C-alpha positions, 0 to 999 in steps of 0.5 A: 411098467408094461405098456398099456395095450399091445398084441399077444398070441390068441392061443397056441399056434403051429406051423411046419416046413421041411428044409434040406430033408430036416423037418422044422415044427414051430410052436408059438404060445402066450407067455405072460410070465417067465413061469408061463413061458418055461411051462410052455417050453417044457410042454412042447419039449415033452411033446417032441422028446424024440426030436433032435433039437427043441430050440426056444426063445421068449419075450415077457412084456410089451413087444421089443422089451428086453427085461424078461427074455430067454433063448436056447440053442438046445445043442445047435451050434452057438448063436444059430438058433436061440438068438436069431429066434429071439431077434425075430420075436423082439421085432415081431410086434407081438408081446408076451410070446414064447416059441419053440422050433423043433427040428428032426434032422434029415441027414443034410448039414445046413451049416451055421448060415443055413441054420440061422436062416432056417430058425429065423425063417421058421419063426417069421413064418409062424408070426405071419399067420399067428392069431393075436388079440389085444392085451389091455392093462385094466384097473378095477373100480368099485362104484356105488350110485343112486338108482336114478343114475344107472341107465346113464352110468351104463351108457358112460361105461360103454363109452369109456370101454369099461366092463361091468363084472359084477353088480348088486342092488340094495339101498344103492346100486353097486358095481364092479367095473374093469376100466382100461388104465389110460381111461380111468381118470377120465371115467372117474371125472365123467362119472362124478360129473354125471352124479354131481359128486354123489357116486362113490368110486374106489379102486378094488381088485386086480389092476391088470387083465387081458381084453380085446378081440382076436385079430 
């Protein structure tokens, strides 16, 4: 199971540097699924179709997880680009992440050691300035309760980081609420205590969603 909270890229991010006349352009993006990672890589490769190399790596899941990873040297000597790039991602503290390092060859060969240092440094530089936000695994609850409990319910929801995503008012008040998974049991218990067991609570809708502010 994926971790309940971790940092992910807040959006696409790009840095550039020159090493021995070769131009290295590093593009980082969010990769919540393998399909999203591959689409991101294809998009960057298309943007820089005339480049000498478009090397890439991705990690889908929490930081450091190796269940869904990928990498490519894209024509560089074996092990000099994709693997060192992936190693930086796995130790970078950010999950659901893909990176493409585009190289325009400048005429000076770097050697295997120089290439490893160049691709490692390119990803490290990008991560140092990468805007991130927190990914929070959520569960959606459908809640019905008496009108007299609405004010206290809203306060309780705020205290438990629960976000009201829909509400309706008929014979009773009905709400759909996204709650962080690790707080769901506590929130349910508090709500039942608040309403003396009168509230109806049932799981509804998606059990995962991103959330949290940019960092």
